VMD Tcl script that draws the C-alpha trace (Angstrom):
set ca {
  {-2.05 -8.46 -14.33}
  {1.18 -7.39 -15.84}
  {2.06 -8.16 -19.40}
  {5.39 -7.26 -21.00}
  {7.58 -4.53 -19.72}
  {5.90 -2.07 -17.31}
  {5.99 1.66 -18.26}
  {5.83 4.74 -15.98}
  {2.10 5.09 -16.90}
  {1.31 1.70 -15.47}
  {0.94 3.02 -11.83}
  {1.85 0.55 -9.12}
  {3.38 -2.63 -10.66}
  {4.26 -5.85 -8.76}
  {6.15 -8.08 -11.15}
  {6.63 -11.70 -9.92}
  {7.37 -10.50 -6.41}
  {8.54 -12.88 -3.66}
  {9.29 -12.12 -0.10}
  {10.51 -14.26 2.79}
  {11.42 -13.45 6.43}
  {13.74 -15.36 8.79}
  {12.21 -18.13 10.91}
  {13.31 -20.28 13.85}
  {14.99 -22.51 11.42}
  {17.62 -20.38 9.58}
  {17.73 -22.85 6.65}
  {13.90 -22.52 6.15}
  {12.81 -18.94 6.03}
  {9.09 -18.17 6.07}
  {7.86 -17.44 2.54}
  {5.27 -14.75 2.84}
  {4.60 -13.82 -0.86}
  {5.19 -15.85 -3.95}
  {5.18 -14.81 -7.66}
  {2.88 -11.76 -7.05}
  {2.10 -10.07 -10.38}
  {-0.35 -7.22 -10.19}
  {-0.85 -3.88 -11.77}
  {-2.75 -1.04 -10.06}
  {-3.57 1.56 -12.78}
  {-3.24 5.32 -12.04}
  {-6.27 6.62 -10.27}
  {-7.70 3.27 -9.40}
  {-8.94 2.05 -6.05}
  {-7.95 -1.53 -5.36}
  {-8.90 -3.55 -2.24}
  {-6.73 -6.58 -1.22}
  {-8.55 -9.27 0.65}
  {-7.24 -12.57 2.06}
  {-6.86 -14.68 5.16}
  {-4.85 -13.45 8.08}
  {-1.09 -13.98 7.53}
  {-1.31 -14.04 3.64}
  {1.05 -11.10 3.28}
  {-1.30 -8.24 2.73}
  {0.56 -5.84 4.90}
  {3.89 -7.06 3.50}
  {2.57 -6.16 0.01}
  {1.93 -2.55 1.24}
  {5.39 -2.30 2.85}
  {6.96 -3.36 -0.42}
  {4.99 -0.72 -2.25}
  {6.21 1.94 0.22}
  {9.75 0.83 -0.07}
  {9.89 -0.10 3.68}
  {10.83 -3.58 2.54}
  {12.54 -4.92 -0.62}
  {11.37 -7.99 -2.48}
  {13.67 -11.04 -2.55}
  {12.64 -11.88 -6.09}
  {10.83 -9.80 -8.82}
  {10.36 -6.07 -8.65}
  {8.01 -3.30 -7.53}
  {7.72 -0.05 -9.47}
  {5.74 3.10 -8.52}
  {5.12 4.98 -11.74}
  {8.27 3.44 -13.24}
  {10.59 3.92 -10.25}
  {11.70 1.91 -7.30}
  {9.57 2.75 -4.35}
  {10.93 4.65 -1.36}
  {9.24 6.29 1.66}
  {8.54 9.87 0.80}
  {5.81 12.46 0.00}
  {4.71 10.64 -3.25}
  {3.49 7.68 -1.13}
  {0.96 8.11 1.73}
  {0.60 5.31 4.24}
  {-2.34 5.06 6.71}
  {-1.89 2.46 9.37}
  {-4.53 0.58 11.41}
  {-3.03 1.76 14.69}
  {-3.13 5.51 13.87}
  {0.55 6.08 14.75}
  {0.11 9.73 15.81}
  {2.64 11.71 17.73}
  {1.13 11.81 21.26}
  {2.77 15.15 22.29}
  {1.81 16.87 19.06}
  {-1.52 18.54 18.31}
  {-3.77 17.64 15.44}
  {-2.26 20.42 13.42}
  {1.28 19.46 14.28}
  {0.75 15.76 13.46}
  {-0.58 16.76 9.98}
  {2.36 19.15 9.49}
  {4.89 16.49 10.35}
  {4.70 14.88 6.84}
  {5.25 18.19 5.18}
  {8.53 19.03 6.80}
  {10.69 18.04 3.78}
  {8.67 19.75 1.01}
  {10.30 23.12 1.35}
  {7.06 25.04 1.98}
  {6.94 28.56 3.37}
  {5.39 28.95 6.79}
  {2.26 30.40 5.14}
  {2.03 27.54 2.57}
  {2.48 25.07 5.42}
  {-0.14 26.67 7.55}
  {-2.57 26.86 4.63}
  {-2.04 23.24 3.64}
  {-2.44 21.99 7.26}
  {-5.63 24.10 7.72}
  {-7.02 22.81 4.46}
  {-6.58 19.22 5.41}
  {-7.89 19.67 8.97}
  {-11.04 21.11 7.35}
  {-11.07 18.36 4.77}
  {-11.51 15.73 7.43}
  {-13.84 17.76 9.60}
  {-11.54 18.44 12.54}
  {-11.28 22.24 12.63}
  {-12.74 22.55 16.10}
  {-10.04 20.23 17.54}
  {-7.08 21.52 15.52}
  {-5.17 22.29 18.77}
  {-6.22 19.08 20.63}
  {-3.80 16.24 21.38}
  {-4.44 12.65 20.34}
  {-5.31 11.50 23.90}
  {-8.30 13.81 23.77}
  {-9.71 12.49 20.55}
  {-11.95 9.49 19.82}
  {-10.74 6.61 17.65}
  {-12.58 7.91 14.63}
  {-11.06 11.42 15.03}
  {-7.53 9.91 15.41}
  {-7.97 7.99 12.17}
  {-9.16 11.24 10.44}
  {-5.88 12.88 11.65}
  {-3.90 9.94 10.20}
  {-5.74 10.19 6.93}
  {-5.17 14.02 6.81}
  {-1.45 13.45 7.52}
  {-1.16 10.94 4.69}
  {-3.06 13.19 2.25}
  {-1.39 16.49 3.02}
  {1.71 15.97 0.92}
  {-0.60 15.16 -2.03}
  {0.74 11.71 -2.71}
  {0.39 9.91 -6.06}
  {-0.24 6.58 -4.20}
  {-2.12 6.02 -0.92}
  {-1.60 2.77 0.96}
  {-4.16 1.91 3.61}
  {-3.68 -1.06 5.92}
  {-7.09 -1.86 7.46}
  {-7.42 1.78 8.47}
  {-10.98 1.46 9.89}
  {-10.80 -1.97 11.54}
  {-10.35 -0.59 15.05}
  {-13.21 1.93 15.13}
  {-16.89 1.31 15.80}
  {-19.21 0.27 12.96}
  {-21.11 3.62 12.68}
  {-17.89 5.70 12.61}
  {-16.38 3.25 10.08}
  {-19.25 3.77 7.79}
  {-18.86 7.52 8.00}
  {-15.09 7.26 7.41}
  {-15.67 5.06 4.35}
  {-17.97 7.65 2.85}
  {-15.53 10.54 3.65}
  {-12.61 8.52 2.06}
  {-14.67 7.99 -1.19}
  {-15.52 11.71 -1.33}
  {-11.88 12.69 -0.92}
  {-10.71 10.00 -3.40}
  {-13.36 11.17 -5.95}
  {-11.73 14.73 -5.70}
  {-8.14 13.62 -5.87}
  {-8.14 10.40 -7.85}
  {-4.99 9.13 -6.09}
  {-3.98 5.52 -6.80}
  {-5.22 3.56 -3.70}
  {-4.29 0.10 -2.35}
  {-6.50 -0.66 0.50}
  {-6.11 -3.80 2.68}
  {-9.19 -5.11 4.38}
  {-10.75 -8.30 5.77}
  {-14.27 -7.07 5.03}
  {-16.02 -8.08 1.79}
  {-18.59 -5.35 2.29}
  {-15.85 -2.74 2.61}
  {-14.09 -3.96 -0.53}
  {-17.31 -3.80 -2.62}
  {-18.27 -0.36 -1.32}
  {-14.87 1.25 -1.87}
  {-12.98 -0.37 -4.69}
  {-12.84 -0.52 -8.45}
  {-11.25 -4.04 -8.03}
  {-10.85 -6.57 -5.40}
  {-7.67 -8.65 -5.24}
  {-7.88 -12.04 -3.43}
  {-4.76 -13.49 -1.97}
  {-4.25 -17.10 -1.05}
  {-3.00 -18.24 2.38}
  {0.70 -18.14 3.04}
  {2.62 -17.94 0.86}
  {0.38 -15.23 -0.53}
  {-0.50 -15.55 -4.19}
  {-2.99 -13.69 -6.38}
  {-6.05 -15.94 -6.69}
  {-8.41 -13.57 -8.42}
  {-8.75 -9.97 -9.50}
  {-12.41 -9.11 -9.60}
  {-13.88 -5.94 -11.17}
  {-16.42 -4.24 -8.86}
  {-18.64 -3.00 -11.68}
  {-21.00 -0.95 -9.62}
  {-21.80 2.68 -10.33}
  {-20.71 5.37 -7.87}
  {-21.49 6.64 -5.41}
  {-22.15 3.43 -3.55}
  {-23.17 4.30 -0.09}
  {-26.83 3.58 -0.96}
  {-27.59 0.64 -3.27}
  {-30.87 1.16 -5.21}
  {-33.05 -1.70 -6.44}
  {-31.15 -1.92 -9.73}
  {-27.80 -2.10 -8.17}
  {-28.67 -4.38 -5.22}
  {-28.83 -7.71 -7.18}
  {-25.26 -7.16 -8.54}
  {-24.00 -6.11 -5.12}
  {-25.44 -9.26 -3.61}
  {-23.83 -11.32 -6.38}
  {-20.43 -9.80 -5.82}
  {-20.81 -10.24 -1.99}
  {-21.80 -13.84 -2.24}
  {-18.91 -14.58 -4.63}
  {-16.24 -12.91 -2.58}
  {-17.61 -14.35 0.65}
  {-17.48 -17.85 -0.76}
  {-14.08 -17.41 -2.06}
  {-12.77 -16.01 1.24}
  {-14.31 -19.01 3.09}
  {-12.53 -21.40 0.68}
  {-9.19 -19.57 1.18}
  {-9.53 -19.60 5.02}
  {-10.29 -23.28 5.04}
  {-7.57 -24.21 2.57}
  {-4.96 -22.69 4.97}
  {-2.93 -25.77 6.38}
  {-2.37 -23.71 9.63}
  {-6.02 -23.15 10.15}
  {-7.72 -24.45 13.36}
  {-11.23 -24.26 11.94}
  {-13.30 -27.38 12.57}
  {-10.73 -29.05 14.64}
  {-7.96 -29.02 11.92}
}
mol new
graphics top color blue
foreach p $ca { graphics top sphere $p radius 0.5 }
foreach p [lrange $ca 0 end-1] q [lrange $ca 1 end] { graphics top cylinder $p $q radius 0.2 }
display resetview
């Protein structure tokens, strides 16, 4: 949580952020986020969990500068956020250019960096290799599996070498086995680069596997309910007998909290409400 005035070293800082959007009643806008105060330290991997509609994606869009808060402020290493090479964004829906090859999609995010052709080609080739797509570098998105498309999206976001990586349920639309492989690949890449990551997910298991901290948001309007340290040693793709009890403790706690949050939502239809 924030305390006092943020400094450039604080990483990503949300300071009493509120955000509303117009509704059918112009006098009563929909309040999506309320008094969000949260600091994501440099190099940390933070997962954001919460019921559908609690403002998780809005939080990412504020961090990217795609939206501005109505109240409070957002700072990225001491500066107002704005879309650019310092901030990478990986969407759930891939958002690849359909008429561009794998290599061209990855190169798209590098256009404004002033690289020479050789530097551009080298960086694209490096990131294609990084996500294991060298054999399909010239293929178009329609010829790729869902997992491959998400690898392209990840490579495109990583290619400008951003200080902050925002990820909005990036693995939700791919099959379970591919999702597990992508999680492992992401952890390996993050271990090398130590970017500051904010990762939105509905999966408690994914949050525990990936994150240093899990942030729980309450139903709309989104508010920070809990910031939980995930104090498990890395790497985490296999939990040994010493680690397993703590993993189960974290999972049970987060799962119970998520159930409470979902059932506390006044718009929820669970159990006939």
